[in-house]
Each structure stands twice: as structure tokens, then as C-alpha cells.
C-alpha positions as CSV (number, residue, x, y, z in Angstrom):
1,M,13.7,-6.7,-6.1
2,I,11.5,-4.4,-4.1
3,T,8.2,-3.1,-5.3
4,I,6.8,0.3,-3.9
5,Y,3.0,1.3,-4.4
6,H,3.6,4.8,-4.5
7,N,1.7,8.1,-4.5
8,P,4.1,10.9,-5.6
9,R,1.9,13.7,-4.0
10,C,2.1,12.0,-0.4
11,S,4.9,13.1,1.9
12,K,4.8,10.0,3.4
13,S,5.6,8.0,0.3
14,R,8.0,10.3,-1.4
15,D,9.8,10.1,1.9
16,A,9.9,6.3,2.5
17,C,11.1,6.3,-1.2
18,E,14.2,8.3,-0.3
19,L,14.9,6.1,2.9
20,L,14.7,3.1,1.0
21,A,17.2,4.8,-1.6
22,K,19.9,6.2,0.9
23,T,19.1,4.1,3.6
24,Y,18.1,0.6,3.2
25,N,18.8,-0.8,0.0
26,V,22.6,-1.3,0.7
27,A,22.6,-3.9,-1.5
28,N,21.4,-1.9,-4.6
29,E,18.5,-4.5,-5.3
30,P,16.4,-3.4,-7.9
31,V,13.4,-1.2,-7.0
32,Q,10.0,-1.2,-9.0
33,I,8.0,2.0,-8.3
34,I,4.5,1.6,-9.4
35,E,2.3,5.0,-9.1
36,Y,-1.0,2.7,-8.2
37,L,-3.4,5.7,-9.4
38,K,-2.3,5.3,-12.6
39,Q,-1.9,1.5,-12.7
40,P,-4.9,0.6,-10.3
41,L,-4.6,-3.1,-8.3
42,S,-7.1,-5.8,-9.7
43,V,-9.1,-7.2,-7.0
44,A,-6.8,-10.4,-7.3
45,Q,-3.2,-8.0,-6.7
46,L,-4.7,-6.7,-3.6
47,K,-5.9,-9.7,-2.1
48,T,-1.8,-11.4,-2.8
49,L,-0.9,-7.4,-1.0
50,N,-2.8,-7.7,1.6
51,S,-1.9,-11.2,2.7
52,M,2.0,-10.1,2.5
53,L,0.9,-7.4,4.9
54,G,-0.7,-10.0,7.3
55,C,-3.4,-7.5,8.0
56,S,-7.1,-7.1,7.5
57,V,-8.3,-5.3,4.3
58,R,-10.0,-2.8,6.4
59,D,-6.3,-2.1,7.4
60,T,-5.1,-1.0,4.0
61,L,-7.9,1.1,3.8
62,R,-7.7,4.9,4.2
63,D,-10.7,6.0,6.0
64,T,-9.9,9.8,5.6
65,E,-10.7,10.1,1.8
66,A,-14.1,11.2,0.9
67,A,-14.9,8.2,-1.1
68,Y,-14.6,6.2,2.2
69,E,-17.9,8.0,3.5
70,E,-19.2,8.3,-0.1
71,L,-19.3,4.8,-0.6
72,G,-20.5,4.1,2.8
73,L,-17.1,1.7,3.6
74,S,-17.3,1.8,7.5
75,N,-20.7,-0.1,7.5
76,P,-19.5,-3.3,9.3
77,G,-21.7,-5.4,7.3
78,L,-19.3,-4.6,4.3
79,S,-17.5,-8.2,3.2
80,D,-14.0,-8.6,2.5
81,D,-14.8,-8.9,-1.1
82,Q,-16.9,-5.9,-1.5
83,L,-14.0,-3.7,0.1
84,Y,-11.5,-5.0,-2.1
85,E,-13.7,-4.3,-5.1
86,A,-13.9,-0.4,-3.4
87,I,-10.4,-0.3,-3.6
88,A,-9.5,-1.8,-7.0
89,T,-12.0,1.1,-8.4
90,H,-11.2,3.8,-6.3
91,P,-7.6,3.3,-5.9
92,V,-7.1,6.4,-3.9
93,L,-8.3,4.6,-1.1
94,M,-5.2,2.2,-0.4
95,Q,-3.1,2.9,2.0
96,R,0.4,4.2,0.9
97,P,3.2,3.7,0.5
98,I,3.2,-0.1,0.8
99,V,6.7,-1.4,0.4
100,V,7.2,-5.1,-0.9
101,R,10.1,-7.5,-0.4
102,E,11.0,-10.8,-0.6
103,G,7.0,-12.2,0.0
104,R,6.7,-9.8,2.6
105,A,5.0,-6.1,2.8
106,V,4.7,-3.6,4.9
107,I,2.5,-0.1,5.0
108,G,5.2,2.9,5.2
109,R,3.2,4.5,7.3
110,P,5.6,6.1,9.0
111,P,8.3,5.5,6.3
112,E,10.7,3.9,8.9
113,R,8.3,0.9,9.4
114,I,10.2,-0.4,5.7
115,K,13.1,-1.0,8.1
116,A,11.1,-4.3,9.1
117,L,11.7,-5.4,5.5
118,F,15.5,-5.4,6.0
119,A,16.1,-7.1,9.1
């Protein structure tokens, strides 16, 4: 099963879905597309996803969103739990797309990065 955390309004997210369908998913594995703005992830789900990504929670934050500044998320004193809570409450803050396959995940920016899940 391949899972894509997707925002259909994002060109990178749309490109990743297209690359997956036309190039990387040659075995035609089942694909689950989750529009995370409509189905926000819980803090627990975010932590699991982040462990598959193998990066810091800060690396999963979109620092260009207005909510990032409004919530003061650039403050280095904020704990990981506070950052996870901010993403859970304001899912627009989550990087996109995120593609998960076989217990590993990548942020598809640029979309070609998802190739790593098929190597």
C-alpha cells in the first residue's frame, strides 16, 4: 500500500501523484490518497509519520504559511510536542506531499524525491 498525504491545490502534490501513477508504481500497488486538509492527522499519527521520514518535526513544517508566523512557530524554544500540536490543529502547516511506502516516507519536494521509495 502506498499512501499519499495530498493537497490537490498544490502543484507539487499533483505532480507527485502523476509521477507515482505513470512512472514509479509499475507494480500497480494500491494507492491511498489522503487529503490531509480535510482529514487532519492526529499528533500520534504525525509522530509516526515523522519517524518514517527520519527528520525533525521542524523539517515537516511549512514556514511560508501565515499560520507559522501567527503562531510564533519560529521560536526555537518550542517543544516538538508543541509543534506537533500546531500541525494537528493547523494541517496547512504540514509539508506536502508526503508519500509513504513499506514503512518509509519522503516529502515529495521536488516530486522526483519519491523515487527513493522504489529503489
